[in-house]
C-alpha positions in Angstrom: -34.3 34.0 -91.7 -33.0 30.6 -91.6 -29.1 29.2 -91.9 -27.5 26.9 -93.5 -25.0 24.2 -91.4 -23.4 21.0 -92.2 -25.1 18.5 -89.2 -21.3 16.9 -87.9 -20.1 20.5 -88.1 -22.9 21.0 -85.4 -22.2 18.3 -83.2 -18.4 18.6 -83.5 -19.4 22.6 -82.6 -21.8 22.0 -79.9 -19.7 19.0 -78.5 -16.5 21.5 -78.4 -18.5 24.9 -77.2 -20.1 22.8 -74.3 -16.9 21.1 -73.1 -15.5 24.5 -72.5 -18.2 26.5 -71.1 -18.3 23.2 -68.7 -14.1 23.0 -68.0 -14.4 27.1 -67.1 -17.3 26.5 -64.8 -14.8 24.0 -62.8 -11.3 24.9 -63.4 -9.4 26.5 -60.6 -6.8 29.2 -61.0 -4.7 27.3 -58.8 -5.3 24.5 -61.7 -4.2 26.8 -64.1 -1.4 28.1 -63.1 0.0 24.7 -62.0 -0.9 23.5 -65.6 -0.2 26.3 -67.8 2.8 27.2 -65.9 4.7 30.9 -66.7 2.1 30.8 -69.9 -0.1 32.1 -68.2 1.8 35.4 -67.5 1.1 36.8 -71.3 -1.3 36.8 -73.8 -3.7 34.2 -74.5 -2.7 32.4 -71.1 -3.4 35.0 -69.1 -6.3 36.0 -70.7 -7.5 32.4 -69.6 -6.5 32.4 -66.5 -8.4 36.5 -65.7 -11.3 34.1 -66.9 -11.1 31.6 -64.5 -10.5 33.7 -61.5 -13.7 36.3 -62.3 -15.7 32.2 -62.9 -14.0 30.9 -60.4 -15.0 34.4 -57.6 -18.8 33.9 -59.3 -18.9 30.6 -57.8 -19.5 32.7 -54.4 -20.7 35.8 -55.5 -23.0 34.6 -57.9 -23.8 31.4 -58.0 -26.8 31.6 -60.0 -25.8 34.1 -62.5 -23.0 31.2 -63.3 -25.2 28.5 -63.6 -27.9 30.5 -65.7 -24.8 31.4 -68.3 -23.8 28.1 -68.5 -27.8 26.8 -68.9 -27.9 29.1 -71.6 -25.2 28.0 -73.7 -25.9 23.7 -73.0 -29.8 24.9 -73.8 -29.0 26.9 -77.0 -26.5 23.9 -78.2 -29.2 21.7 -77.4 -31.7 22.8 -80.0 -29.2 23.3 -82.5 -28.3 19.5 -82.2 -32.3 19.0 -82.4 -32.8 20.9 -85.5 -29.8 19.0 -87.2 -29.9 15.8 -86.0 -32.8 14.6 -88.2 -32.0 15.9 -91.0 -30.9 13.0 -94.0 -29.5 15.1 -96.2 -26.1 16.6 -96.0 -27.5 20.0 -94.8 -29.7 21.1 -92.3 -31.1 24.5 -92.1 -31.3 25.7 -88.5 -33.8 28.2 -87.4 -32.6 30.7 -85.1 -35.7 32.0 -83.7 -37.1 28.3 -82.7 -33.1 28.1 -81.2 -33.9 31.4 -79.4 -37.5 30.0 -78.2 -35.8 26.6 -77.1 -33.1 27.9 -75.3 -35.6 30.2 -73.2 -37.7 27.8 -72.1 -35.5 25.3 -71.6 -33.6 27.5 -69.1 -36.5 28.8 -67.5 -38.0 25.5 -67.2 -34.5 23.5 -66.6 -31.7 25.6 -65.5 -33.3 27.8 -62.8 -35.7 25.0 -61.4 -32.9 22.6 -61.4 -30.6 25.1 -59.7 -33.1 26.0 -56.7 -34.1 21.8 -56.4 -30.4 20.9 -56.1 -30.2 24.0 -53.2 -33.1 22.2 -51.7 -32.0 19.5 -51.4 -28.4 19.9 -49.9 -30.5 21.7 -46.8 -33.7 19.8 -47.0 -31.9 16.4 -46.9 -28.2 16.0 -46.6 -28.4 12.5 -45.3 -30.5 9.8 -46.7 -33.0 8.6 -44.0 -31.4 6.0 -41.8 -33.4 2.7 -42.8 -31.7 3.1 -46.6 -28.3 4.6 -45.4 -27.7 1.5 -43.2 -29.1 -1.0 -46.6 -26.8 0.8 -49.1 -24.8 3.0 -47.1 -25.1 7.0 -46.4 -23.1 8.2 -50.2 -24.5 5.9 -52.3 -28.2 5.4 -49.9 -28.5 9.5 -49.9 -27.8 10.0 -53.5 -30.0 7.1 -54.9 -32.9 8.6 -52.4 -32.5 12.1 -53.9 -33.0 10.7 -57.3 -36.1 8.8 -56.0 -38.1 12.1 -54.5 -36.1 14.4 -57.6 -37.8 11.4 -60.1 -41.3 12.0 -58.3 -41.9 15.3 -57.2 -39.3 17.3 -60.1 -39.7 15.9 -63.0 -43.3 15.8 -64.3 -43.4 19.3 -63.3 -39.7 20.1 -65.2 -41.2 17.9 -68.4 -44.5 19.8 -68.2 -43.2 23.2 -67.6 -40.7 22.5 -70.4 -43.5 21.2 -72.9 -45.9 23.9 -72.5 -43.3 27.1 -72.6 -42.2 25.5 -76.3 -45.8 25.6 -76.9 -46.9 28.6 -75.7 -44.0 30.4 -76.8 -44.3 28.9 -80.1 -47.8 31.1 -80.1 -50.1 28.1 -80.1 -53.4 28.5 -79.0 -55.0 27.1 -75.7 -57.0 24.5 -77.5 -53.5 23.7 -79.3 -51.5 23.3 -76.0 -54.3 21.2 -74.6 -53.6 18.5 -77.7 -49.8 18.9 -77.9 -50.1 17.8 -73.9 -52.4 14.9 -74.6 -50.1 13.9 -77.3 -46.8 14.6 -75.9 -46.6 14.8 -72.0 -46.9 11.3 -71.0 -44.6 9.9 -73.0 -42.1 12.5 -72.2 -42.3 12.3 -68.7 -41.7 8.5 -68.7 -39.0 9.5 -70.7 -38.0 11.9 -68.2 -37.8 9.7 -66.2 -35.5 6.5 -67.4 -32.9 9.3 -68.7 -33.1 11.4 -65.2 -32.9 7.7 -63.0 -29.5 7.6 -64.0 -28.0 10.9 -64.2 -29.6 12.0 -61.5 -28.1 9.5 -59.3 -24.4 10.3 -60.1 -25.1 14.2 -60.3 -26.4 13.3 -56.5 -23.0 10.9 -55.7 -21.1 14.7 -56.3 -20.0 16.1 -53.0 -19.7 19.3 -54.2 -23.4 20.7 -54.0 -22.2 23.6 -56.7 -21.6 21.3 -59.2 -25.0 19.6 -59.3 -26.4 22.1 -61.5 -24.0 21.8 -63.7 -23.4 18.7 -64.1 -27.2 18.2 -64.7 -26.8 20.6 -67.8 -24.5 18.5 -69.2 -26.5 15.5 -68.6 -29.7 18.0 -69.9 -28.1 18.7 -72.9 -28.9 15.0 -73.7 -32.1 14.9 -73.0 -33.2 18.3 -74.1 -31.8 17.4 -77.5 -34.7 14.9 -77.1 -36.9 16.6 -75.9 -36.9 19.2 -78.5 -37.4 17.0 -81.1 -40.4 15.7 -79.5 -41.9 19.3 -79.1 -41.6 20.0 -82.7 -42.1 16.8 -83.9 -45.8 16.6 -86.2 
């Protein structure tokens, strides 16, 4: 059931798909009309405008569904890259069942949890404590404080959940799961701490809470590629 791809083709396709999916998330109908003018009145332009209008409405009516849809796309691309990158030969054999398992593990452990985590942070910590904002300023200080809280509380849970779901979805026994955690958990959490410190700081600097899980998913594409490689390494 595996299929063959050229690694370079996988890189290009994944980049194009993630870029398109993210662009559709942040585009507004007004921007599309202003940018493309009369081309939006017919054919492909009209279809594109209608697509943006539907997605823009979902930002209010169904933000979770919109975020999960974007997460499925980015996480599937992450595992495609994880399967293609290690191959030194001219082709890579992609296992679609593994891609499905990895996508589900990523969406459940990262996309879904990060959506609720960023909403919680926006509600509970709109501004960092005064002693931090006094030192670092309100914008950067709040982003830095949220990043620290995220790395200390959220990141270990996120990484453990991802690795655990990967193992469970592969059909590992309890003994295999424990052995897998013993080998991979500590180094994976440390890697998440290092990567997430920069990614979360950039994410929380953006003043629009709706965009936080979207931006996090784009950064997470790179982290999930590495984490998927780790979870399937011998």
